[in-house]
C-alpha positions in Angstrom: 25.0 -47.1 44.3 22.2 -45.4 43.7 20.0 -47.2 46.4 22.7 -45.7 49.1 22.7 -42.5 48.1 18.8 -42.3 48.0 19.0 -43.7 51.5 21.7 -41.4 52.7 19.8 -38.5 51.3 16.0 -39.6 53.0 17.3 -40.9 56.4 20.3 -39.1 57.4 21.3 -36.1 55.1 17.4 -35.0 54.6 17.1 -35.0 58.2 19.8 -33.5 59.3 19.5 -30.4 56.8 16.0 -29.8 57.9 17.0 -29.8 61.4 19.5 -27.0 60.6 17.0 -25.1 58.1 14.0 -25.1 61.4 17.0 -23.2 63.7 17.1 -20.6 61.3 13.5 -19.8 60.4 11.5 -16.7 61.7 9.8 -17.5 64.8 6.6 -17.8 63.5 3.3 -19.1 65.1 2.2 -22.2 63.9 -1.5 -24.3 64.5 -1.4 -28.1 64.0 -4.1 -29.2 61.3 -7.0 -30.0 64.2 -5.9 -26.5 66.1 -6.7 -24.5 62.6 -10.1 -26.4 62.2 -10.8 -24.9 65.9 -9.5 -21.7 65.4 -11.9 -21.4 62.2 -14.7 -22.7 64.5 -13.8 -19.7 67.1 -13.1 -17.0 64.7 -15.0 -14.9 62.4 -12.2 -15.3 59.3 -11.7 -16.8 55.7 -9.1 -19.2 55.2 -6.5 -19.8 52.3 -3.8 -22.8 52.0 -0.7 -22.8 50.1 0.8 -26.2 49.8 3.8 -27.3 47.9 2.3 -26.6 44.3 1.3 -23.4 45.2 5.3 -22.6 46.3 6.0 -24.4 43.5 4.6 -21.6 41.3 6.0 -19.0 43.4 9.3 -19.8 43.2 9.1 -20.8 39.6 9.9 -24.5 40.1 6.6 -25.7 38.2 3.2 -26.2 38.9 0.6 -28.3 40.1 -0.2 -29.8 36.5 -3.6 -28.7 36.3 -2.9 -25.2 36.5 -0.2 -23.5 33.9 1.4 -20.7 35.6 1.8 -17.2 34.9 3.4 -13.5 35.8 -0.3 -12.3 37.2 -1.1 -15.9 39.1 2.2 -16.0 40.7 2.0 -11.6 41.7 -1.9 -12.4 43.0 -0.7 -15.5 45.1 2.3 -13.8 46.6 0.2 -10.6 47.7 -1.9 -12.8 49.3 0.6 -15.3 51.2 2.4 -12.0 52.1 -1.1 -10.3 53.4 -1.7 -9.8 57.4 -5.5 -9.4 58.3 -6.9 -10.3 61.0 -10.0 -11.8 59.2 -7.5 -13.6 56.9 -5.6 -17.2 58.2 -3.5 -18.0 56.1 -2.1 -21.8 56.1 0.8 -22.8 55.0 2.6 -26.6 54.4 6.4 -27.9 55.4 7.3 -25.2 58.1 4.7 -26.7 61.2 4.9 -30.2 59.8 8.6 -30.6 60.4 8.0 -29.6 63.6 5.7 -32.8 64.5 6.5 -35.3 62.3 5.8 -38.2 64.6 1.9 -38.1 63.6 2.9 -38.9 59.9 3.7 -41.9 57.4 7.1 -42.1 56.7 6.4 -41.3 52.9 4.7 -38.0 54.3 8.2 -37.0 56.4 10.0 -37.3 53.2 7.7 -35.4 51.6 7.6 -32.7 54.4 11.2 -32.6 54.8 11.9 -32.3 50.8 9.4 -28.8 50.7 11.2 -27.4 53.3 14.9 -28.5 51.4 13.0 -27.1 48.5 11.6 -23.8 49.5 13.4 -22.7 52.5 14.8 -19.6 50.9 11.7 -19.0 49.9 10.3 -19.5 53.4 13.3 -17.0 54.8 12.4 -13.8 53.1 8.4 -14.1 53.2 7.1 -15.8 56.0 6.8 -13.2 58.6 7.9 -13.0 62.3 5.4 -13.6 65.2 2.7 -14.2 62.6 0.5 -16.8 62.9 0.0 -19.4 60.4 -2.5 -22.6 59.9 -2.0 -25.9 59.2 -2.4 -26.9 55.3 -2.6 -30.5 56.4 -6.0 -29.8 57.8 -7.7 -30.6 55.0 -5.7 -34.0 54.1 -5.9 -35.5 57.8 -6.3 -39.0 56.7 -3.5 -40.1 53.7 -0.8 -38.6 55.5 -1.2 -39.6 58.9 -1.0 -42.6 61.2 -4.1 -42.1 63.4 -7.4 -43.1 61.7 -8.8 -41.5 64.8 -7.0 -38.2 64.6 -8.2 -37.6 61.1 -12.0 -38.9 61.7 -12.0 -36.2 64.9 -10.5 -33.5 62.0 -13.5 -34.3 59.5 -16.3 -34.5 62.6 -15.1 -30.8 63.4 -15.1 -29.8 59.6 -19.1 -30.8 59.4 -19.4 -28.9 62.5 -18.1 -25.9 60.5 -20.5 -26.4 58.0 -23.8 -27.2 60.0 -26.6 -24.6 59.3 -24.7 -22.8 56.9 -25.7 -21.7 53.3 -23.0 -23.1 51.4 -21.8 -21.6 48.4 -18.8 -23.9 46.4 -16.7 -22.5 43.8 -15.6 -25.3 42.4 -14.0 -27.3 39.6 -16.8 -28.7 36.7 -15.6 -32.5 38.3 -14.9 -31.7 41.6 -18.3 -32.5 43.0 -17.6 -31.5 46.7 -19.4 -33.6 49.0 -21.8 -35.5 46.4 -22.4 -39.3 47.4 -20.7 -38.4 51.2 -22.0 -36.8 54.3 -19.4 -33.7 54.3 -22.6 -31.4 53.6 -25.0 -33.3 55.0 -25.8 -30.4 57.8 -25.2 -27.5 55.9 -28.9 -25.2 54.9 -28.6 -24.9 51.9 -26.3 -25.6 49.1 -25.5 -23.6 45.7 -22.8 -24.8 43.2 -20.9 -22.7 40.8 -18.5 -24.7 38.4 -15.4 -23.2 37.0 -12.7 -25.2 34.6 -10.9 -28.1 36.5 -8.2 -26.8 34.2 -6.6 -23.4 33.9 -9.4 -22.1 36.1 -7.5 -19.0 36.7 -7.7 -17.9 32.7 -11.5 -17.3 33.9 -10.9 -15.2 37.0 -12.6 -12.3 36.6 -15.5 -14.1 35.5 -15.4 -16.4 38.4 -15.1 -13.9 41.0 -17.8 -11.6 39.5 -20.6 -14.9 39.4 -19.5 -15.9 43.1 -19.9 -11.9 44.1 -23.3 -12.0 42.5 -24.5 -14.7 44.0 -23.3 -14.1 47.5 -25.0 -10.5 47.6 -28.3 -12.5 46.8 -27.6 -14.6 49.8 -26.6 -11.6 51.8 -29.8 -9.9 51.0 -31.7 -12.8 52.0 -29.9 -13.4 55.2 -30.2 -11.4 58.7 -26.6 -12.7 59.7 -25.2 -13.4 56.3 -21.6 -13.6 58.3 -22.6 -16.7 60.6 -24.6 -18.3 58.1 -23.2 -17.7 54.4 -20.0 -19.6 53.7 -17.9 -19.6 50.7 -16.1 -23.1 49.7 -13.6 -22.9 47.4 -11.7 -25.6 45.9 -10.3 -24.3 42.5 -6.4 -24.8 43.2 -4.0 -22.2 42.9 -6.8 -19.7 41.7 -8.5 -20.0 44.9 -5.8 -18.1 46.8 -6.6 -14.8 45.2 -10.6 -15.5 45.1 -10.4 -16.0 49.0 -8.6 -12.9 49.6 -10.8 -10.6 46.9 -14.3 -12.0 48.7 -12.9 -11.5 52.3 -11.7 -7.3 51.2 -15.6 -7.4 49.8 -16.9 -8.8 53.1 -17.6 -12.4 53.1 -16.1 -15.0 54.3 -14.7 -17.8 52.5 -12.7 -21.0 52.8 -9.9 -22.7 50.7 -11.7 -26.3 51.4 -9.1 -28.0 49.0 -8.3 -31.4 48.8 -10.6 -32.3 51.9 -13.7 -33.9 49.8 -11.2 -36.1 47.9 -9.4 -37.0 51.5 -12.6 -38.3 52.5 -13.6 -40.4 50.4 -10.2 -42.4 51.0 -10.8 -42.1 54.7 -14.3 -44.1 53.8 -12.8 -46.3 51.7 -10.0 -47.4 54.3 -7.8 -46.5 51.2 -4.1 -47.2 51.7 -3.1 -44.8 48.5 -4.5 -42.4 46.6 -6.6 -44.1 44.5 -9.4 -42.9 41.9 -12.6 -41.8 42.8 -15.7 -42.8 40.7 -17.7 -39.5 39.4 -14.8 -37.1 40.5 -11.3 -35.7 39.2 -8.7 -37.0 41.2 -5.3 -35.1 39.9 -3.1 -36.8 42.4 -4.0 -40.6 41.2 -2.1 -42.4 38.6 -5.7 -43.0 36.9 -7.7 -40.0 38.7 -8.1 -37.8 35.4 -9.3 -40.8 33.1 -12.6 -40.0 33.7 -15.5 -42.5 34.9 -18.7 -41.4 35.9 -20.5 -42.8 39.2 -24.4 -43.7 38.1 -24.9 -43.8 42.0 -24.8 -40.2 42.9 -27.8 -38.5 43.2 -27.7 -35.7 39.7 -31.3 -34.8 40.2 -30.4 -33.0 43.5 -26.7 -31.9 42.1 -28.4 -30.3 39.2 -30.6 -28.7 41.2 -27.4 -27.3 43.2 -25.7 -25.8 40.1 -26.6 -22.2 40.1 -24.3 -21.2 37.3 -21.3 -22.7 35.0 -18.4 -20.3 34.0 
């Protein structure tokens, strides 16, 4: 009986229910994953992403595991989500993905439909009519999609976004974004601020202060700092208000999230979410069990680390 109930929910009730919900959604404008990257290439704006973990915090239904929920974090995140600024592209999950399910795996289709069913009431009251939203999936183009060439195209375009930039990375202590792969190969320079891998929001003020301090130095040493300096944040829910605070301080910041791990899976041709030696992978079953990677260029990595919070 349990199998029949699950089959009915997954293949009959959920598709019908989500189809009904989508008709009730505000008339928002949404970009696809590749369109989101192209938009970031063509517009001098920051970017923040809201996935199911963020919406779970916002609705009080849970947290992503590596960041405990709190009223202060929830208030800051909602402030970001509701912000309508031309210099900030807000990316969401669920709504736009359910309009174009053909490109996704069966597992991903089920995931996006579940997101809609779980958070649709919050979407209805929060998403702004006629507002433009990017696609949260631009940092996850491989594991959930059916077309490897599509993923490759997005990765290539993102690399172009980083090319010739002075990159300031605000990342979890064990994230090691771009280490051991070529995502940042075209960057002019890389500086890293290492923040806690778990519950980074507890150190929010210190992280923001250090990011502003380092960005200010780069600004003073750069003629066209808006065009040359780019802050990348891989720090879960904490990245959301950080991006807005940095943007309002005059800097360009992109919440780049899981891109590095997604790229590692792409390079390996992984069929499921696996651990990556030397990197924290919260979504892999064994990804939190730390194992070092002796093949990393630690001399270069340590030169790039300019601060630890």
